C-alpha positions as CSV (number, residue, x, y, z in Angstrom):
1,M,37.5,-72.5,58.3
2,V,35.0,-70.7,56.1
3,D,36.6,-69.0,53.3
4,A,35.9,-65.1,53.5
5,A,36.2,-64.4,49.8
6,F,33.2,-66.6,48.9
7,D,30.0,-65.4,50.1
8,V,25.7,-65.9,49.8
9,A,25.3,-63.8,46.7
10,R,27.6,-65.7,44.6
11,L,26.1,-69.2,46.1
12,R,22.9,-67.6,45.0
13,G,24.4,-67.7,41.6
14,L,25.1,-71.2,41.8
15,I,21.4,-71.8,42.2
16,R,19.4,-72.7,38.7
17,E,16.4,-72.1,37.9
18,I,14.1,-74.8,36.1
19,P,11.0,-74.0,35.3
20,D,8.3,-76.6,35.0
21,F,10.2,-79.8,36.7
22,P,9.1,-81.6,37.4
23,A,6.0,-80.6,36.7
24,P,4.2,-77.5,35.7
25,R,4.3,-74.4,37.2
26,V,7.6,-75.6,39.7
27,L,10.3,-73.6,40.0
28,F,13.4,-76.4,40.2
29,R,16.2,-75.3,42.4
30,D,18.7,-77.5,40.9
31,I,22.5,-77.6,42.3
32,T,24.3,-79.5,40.1
33,P,26.2,-75.5,39.5
34,L,27.0,-75.4,42.8
35,L,28.2,-78.9,43.2
36,H,30.4,-78.6,40.1
37,D,32.2,-75.9,42.0
38,P,34.7,-77.1,44.7
39,A,35.3,-73.5,45.8
40,A,31.4,-73.2,46.4
41,L,30.8,-76.5,47.9
42,R,33.6,-76.3,50.7
43,W,31.9,-72.8,51.8
44,T,28.7,-74.5,51.5
45,N,30.1,-77.5,53.6
46,D,31.8,-75.1,56.2
47,C,28.6,-72.8,56.4
48,L,26.6,-75.9,57.4
49,A,29.1,-77.3,59.5
50,G,29.6,-74.6,61.4
51,L,25.8,-73.6,61.9
52,A,25.7,-77.7,62.8
53,R,28.9,-77.1,65.4
54,E,26.5,-73.8,67.1
55,M,23.8,-76.3,67.5
56,G,26.1,-78.6,69.8
57,A,25.6,-82.0,67.2
58,E,27.0,-84.8,68.2
59,V,25.7,-86.8,65.3
60,V,24.4,-85.6,61.7
61,A,21.1,-87.3,60.1
62,G,21.1,-86.7,56.2
63,V,18.3,-86.6,54.3
64,E,18.1,-89.1,51.3
65,S,19.7,-88.5,48.5
66,R,20.9,-84.7,48.6
67,G,20.9,-84.7,52.1
68,F,24.0,-87.1,51.9
69,I,25.8,-84.9,49.8
70,F,25.8,-82.1,52.6
71,G,25.4,-84.0,55.6
72,V,28.4,-86.5,55.1
73,P,31.0,-83.6,54.8
74,V,29.7,-82.0,57.5
75,A,29.5,-85.0,59.8
76,E,33.3,-85.1,58.7
77,R,33.8,-81.5,59.9
78,L,32.7,-81.7,63.3
79,A,34.1,-85.6,63.7
80,A,31.0,-86.8,64.5
81,P,28.8,-89.9,63.0
82,F,26.4,-89.6,60.3
83,V,23.5,-91.3,60.2
84,P,21.6,-91.8,56.8
85,V,17.6,-91.4,56.8
86,R,16.5,-93.2,53.6
87,K,13.6,-94.0,51.7
88,P,11.6,-97.4,52.3
89,G,13.4,-100.4,51.5
90,K,16.7,-99.5,51.5
91,L,17.9,-100.0,54.7
92,P,18.8,-103.4,55.9
93,G,18.2,-104.7,59.9
94,P,16.2,-103.1,62.4
95,Y,15.0,-99.6,61.6
96,A,12.3,-97.5,62.3
97,S,9.8,-95.4,60.2
98,V,7.6,-92.7,60.1
99,F,4.8,-92.0,57.4
100,Y,4.1,-88.4,56.4
101,Q,2.0,-86.0,54.5
102,L,3.3,-85.1,50.8
103,E,1.3,-82.1,48.9
104,Y,-0.7,-85.2,46.8
105,G,-0.1,-88.5,48.9
106,Q,2.2,-89.8,51.8
107,G,5.5,-90.6,52.3
108,S,7.8,-92.5,54.5
109,L,11.2,-92.4,55.6
110,E,13.4,-95.0,58.0
111,L,16.6,-94.9,60.5
112,H,18.5,-97.7,61.7
113,R,18.0,-98.4,65.6
114,D,21.6,-99.3,65.2
115,P,24.1,-97.4,66.2
116,S,21.7,-95.5,67.4
117,V,20.9,-92.1,68.1
118,E,19.7,-92.4,71.5
119,G,20.6,-89.8,74.1
120,R,22.6,-87.6,71.6
121,R,22.0,-84.3,70.0
122,V,21.2,-84.6,66.0
123,V,21.4,-82.0,63.6
124,V,19.3,-82.9,60.4
125,V,20.8,-81.5,57.3
126,D,19.4,-81.6,54.0
127,D,20.1,-79.9,50.8
128,L,16.3,-77.6,50.4
129,L,13.7,-76.4,52.7
130,A,10.3,-76.7,51.0
131,T,6.9,-77.8,52.7
132,G,9.0,-78.8,56.2
133,G,6.9,-82.3,55.6
134,T,10.1,-84.0,55.2
135,A,12.6,-82.5,58.0
136,A,9.5,-82.8,60.2
137,A,9.4,-86.2,59.7
138,T,13.5,-87.0,60.2
139,A,13.2,-85.0,63.6
140,R,10.2,-87.4,64.9
141,L,12.3,-90.1,63.6
142,V,15.2,-89.2,65.7
143,E,13.2,-88.4,69.1
144,E,10.9,-91.4,68.8
145,L,14.4,-93.0,68.7
146,G,15.3,-91.3,72.4
147,G,17.6,-88.3,70.0
148,T,17.3,-85.4,70.4
149,V,17.0,-82.9,67.6
150,A,19.6,-80.0,67.7
151,G,18.3,-78.1,64.8
152,C,18.0,-78.4,61.1
153,V,20.4,-77.1,58.6
154,F,19.6,-76.5,54.6
155,A,21.5,-75.0,52.1
156,I,18.4,-73.2,50.6
157,E,15.0,-72.4,51.7
158,L,12.1,-71.5,50.1
159,A,10.3,-69.6,51.8
160,A,6.8,-68.9,49.8
161,L,6.4,-72.9,50.9
162,G,6.2,-72.4,54.8
163,G,8.7,-75.4,55.6
164,R,9.8,-73.4,58.8
165,A,5.9,-73.2,60.2
166,H,6.7,-77.8,60.3
167,L,10.0,-77.5,62.0
168,E,8.2,-75.3,65.2
169,G,10.6,-75.3,68.2
170,Y,13.5,-76.1,66.8
171,R,16.2,-74.0,65.5
172,V,16.2,-74.0,61.2
173,E,19.1,-72.5,59.2
174,S,19.7,-71.8,55.8
175,L,22.5,-70.2,53.9
176,V,20.3,-69.2,50.9
177,R,16.6,-68.0,51.6
178,F,14.2,-67.9,48.1
179,D,11.3,-65.6,49.2
């Protein structure tokens, strides 16, 4: 149940701006104050779970690493399995991998083949939607393994970076949007 006393404006106030991190001219959105506020964290997870429920999610895929912070509580609220989407070399056993373009290079993500997402509706959960590359790569992994992407949910969206364009065809929801 979502706490009606909480709101997006209060959540926005708990997202700290760190200029020139991790590089010059980058404005980093830090969720540490949000994580330090139990009511805000509960409200955020309740809202993300509500969106995932609306999408008909049967499995929650959390993207390393901050997607784990939100993905596990969302899965718990839905009584759904959680699958971690990891950076290379972190998963034992058989996994699928996907390469994707980063602003300055290439990245890779991995997802276990077992337990399987095949035939299941999977919601992708992460803390932040920026350029959309990581979420799009995760969606490709889910589909490669026979799952259906129910949608993508984020605590924060940096709209000016155009991440939604890389997720065309999927339902995309965020709680706080910075233009």
